[in-house]
C-alpha positions, -999 to 999 in steps of 0.1 A, spaced: 802 852 -410 808 876 -436 789 873 -472 818 857 -486 822 831 -460 784 828 -461 784 822 -505 815 794 -493 797 776 -468 769 771 -497 797 762 -518 806 732 -493 769 724 -486 764 716 -523 799 700 -529 788 675 -501 761 666 -520 785 641 -543 820 640 -523 819 622 -487 845 636 -475 833 671 -476 805 663 -455 820 670 -426 830 703 -432 797 710 -440 784 704 -408 809 722 -393 805 748 -414 773 751 -401 780 741 -363 803 771 -364 778 795 -386 751 790 -358 777 790 -326 764 755 -319 776 730 -296 764 704 -314 754 697 -354 744 664 -375 733 652 -409 718 617 -406 692 594 -420 665 576 -406 654 546 -430 628 519 -429 595 511 -410 621 499 -380 636 535 -382 672 522 -380 691 555 -379 727 560 -404 748 590 -386 759 609 -419 782 631 -403 773 641 -363 790 660 -343 791 671 -306 774 638 -292 788 612 -272 783 580 -287 763 564 -257 738 594 -266 735 580 -301 732 549 -292 701 557 -266 683 578 -296 687 546 -319 672 525 -290 646 548 -278 640 583 -290 643 577 -325 610 557 -318 594 581 -290 599 616 -291 572 645 -286 582 659 -321 564 623 -337 537 632 -311 524 663 -339 539 646 -371 533 675 -392 565 687 -374 587 662 -387 574 669 -427 606 683 -451 611 718 -450 591 727 -414 620 744 -388 617 724 -351 625 754 -324 625 749 -290 594 766 -288 574 752 -314 558 724 -294 549 751 -272 527 775 -291 512 740 -309 505 726 -273 494 763 -264 514 749 -229 546 774 -223 571 749 -215 558 720 -227 593 714 -242 614 713 -213 587 689 -196 592 662 -218 614 632 -214 632 638 -244 646 670 -232 649 658 -199 665 624 -196 686 629 -237 693 667 -246 696 683 -210 722 658 -193 745 663 -231 750 700 -215 721 712 -244 693 737 -238 687 749 -274 679 733 -305 669 737 -338 657 711 -362 646 699 -393 638 671 -421 654 681 -453 644 648 -475 618 624 -468 603 593 -488 587 558 -484 621 546 -474 645 571 -457 645 606 -439 675 627 -437 675 653 -405 694 677 -398 702 694 -362 717 721 -343 723 719 -304 732 749 -281 743 748 -239 727 774 -219 755 798 -222 753 804 -260 713 813 -257 685 807 -276 681 808 -312 670 841 -322 642 851 -348 674 861 -375 695 832 -366 660 809 -373 654 834 -405 692 823 -418 688 788 -408 657 785 -430 674 801 -458 705 777 -458 684 748 -454 668 754 -487 706 748 -502 706 720 -479 673 701 -488 685 704 -523 720 691 -517 706 662 -498 681 654 -527 712 650 -549 730 628 -526 699 609 -528 696 608 -565 736 597 -566 728 573 -538 698 556 -558 723 554 -589 750 538 -567 724 515 -552 711 506 -587 752 495 -598 762 524 -619 728 518 -646 715 553 -652 690 548 -675 653 550 -659 668 570 -631 678 602 -647 648 602 -668 623 597 -636 641 631 -619 621 660 -627 656 679 -626 676 683 -657 710 669 -656 738 666 -678 774 651 -678 805 668 -682 839 651 -689 868 670 -675 881 688 -711 842 708 -707 828 685 -732 788 673 -728 790 640 -722 746 631 -718 716 643 -706 687 632 -700 650 642 -714 644 674 -687 681 690 -701 678 678 -731 646 696 -738 657 727 -730 688 728 -747 665 717 -778 645 749 -773 676 768 -766 657 778 -732 686 795 -709 712 769 -723 725 763 -754 749 728 -766 772 748 -786 804 732 -801 797 702 -780 797 721 -743 771 733 -723 766 775 -724 744 799 -713 728 816 -738 734 852 -723 772 864 -726 772 873 -687 754 840 -670 778 821 -693 808 836 -680 797 826 -642 788 790 -657 821 787 -674 839 793 -638 817 771 -618 820 746 -643 862 747 -641 861 753 -606 841 721 -604 863 702 -625 895 711 -609 878 694 -575 872 665 -594 907 662 -605 919 667 -569 935 707 -577 909 726 -559 886 726 -524 856 748 -538 836 753 -562 806 777 -567 772 775 -556 741 777 -574 736 799 -605 704 819 -618 706 814 -656 683 838 -675 661 830 -700 638 847 -731 601 853 -727 595 865 -693 601 835 -675 618 825 -646 654 818 -641 670 784 -648 685 772 -612 719 752 -622 744 742 -598 778 727 -607 780 691 -587 819 676 -591 817 637 -589 840 614 -571 871 598 -591 851 563 -594 831 558 -622 817 529 -612 796 556 -594 781 570 -620 783 547 -648 796 570 -671 832 566 -671 846 600 -688 820 622 -665 834 647 -644 810 670 -633 772 667 -631 749 699 -635 717 697 -623 691 724 -639 659 728 -615 632 747 -639 608 764 -617 582 769 -646 577 731 -637 563 733 -604 535 713 -601 505 737 -599 472 720 -584 439 736 -593 423 746 -560 386 740 -579 394 706 -585 404 700 -552 374 721 -536 355 698 -560 370 662 -553 374 668 -513 346 695 -504 371 721 -493 362 757 -485 382 778 -513 405 791 -480 410 755 -476 421 745 -510 443 772 -515 463 760 -485 464 731 -498 477 743 -533 512 758 -509 513 732 -490 516 707 -524 543 734 -540 564 725 -510 561 752 -485 557 745 -444 522 751 -427 539 784 -412 555 792 -446 515 787 -467 497 803 -438 519 834 -442 517 835 -479 479 832 -474 479 862 -452 464 843 -420 478 831 -390 495 798 -384 470 787 -355 441 792 -382 462 777 -410 467 746 -380 429 744 -376 423 743 -414 446 712 -419 431 693 -393 398 697 -407 412 686 -445 427 659 -428 391 649 -415 378 653 -454 407 634 -472 413 605 -445 448 618 -441 465 612 -408 497 632 -413 506 664 -433 529 639 -453 499 617 -465 478 646 -473 504 658 -494 509 630 -512 474 624 -514 476 661 -532 505 656 -559 482 629 -573 456 653 -580 484 669 -601 477 669 -640 
């Protein structure tokens, strides 16, 4: 896939965050991009692990039902729950490496009784988002003829999964708003990202406290003549085009919008990440009757920083354990954290087990939740 088509795929991923009708195209685009026989986005909710397909392609209904009944509750990945944490890429060989048993994955009932009978041999999957109520997961499956997912394809999947995870987060945020019957209030204020609502003429309607603080400080973005603008002219031209494209989608006169933008800031700060999300033409969804576009603004400077020294004193971590914990709390997978810390994955896994013992956590998700509670 060329760079232009790749950018279009990323655009589709973000558009799918707010337009349910675009989700099939996003999943189909990812399926084609990776030459997969099957691809799907689905949610697992509640303690009973109910499976809710969001867009599932290439699987027979009988196998979907079998997964709902049996394999969502019992599959080899659940025996190594750290691999179910958000952001971890699950490959054919990951369990083999974990158990130090080549061919382990292909000996499981999940592989032989569920995956293989459908004609699939190779898989890539990931948990995009997870909280106490819901996990959002994505998978790709290939048959023997299409071959394994090579290292460069896994790297590409990892890169695209960051866009998918952000889009899934936006989708969850808006679903939460919908569940509250259109009452924004505290929902928007609790988001750790800035959000600004724009009407179809480009006028700024409403912002939450994060966006309001950025605008008040003229930190990369500013309100000018009732409209949202980037401070730097080159950024503002790109932002204006992205906003107009999103408004056109809202009005039903276009199908493609721009992907995320980097908005430069003063004082050496890292750029703001801005995405223009077209809203459905149903005001009941947001409770803001003139809103055409939601502009999501992520400030990387707001990233949680947990003091390793505090963790050493609090949990008797070694310095290496505390630094690894800091990486995990910032959203890195265990493998990514190991790379950042310049150590092997096996060493990082060994340290994680010790951290479990010292904190009383049983899963990586529990550990991360505990670490985040230590954030200032």
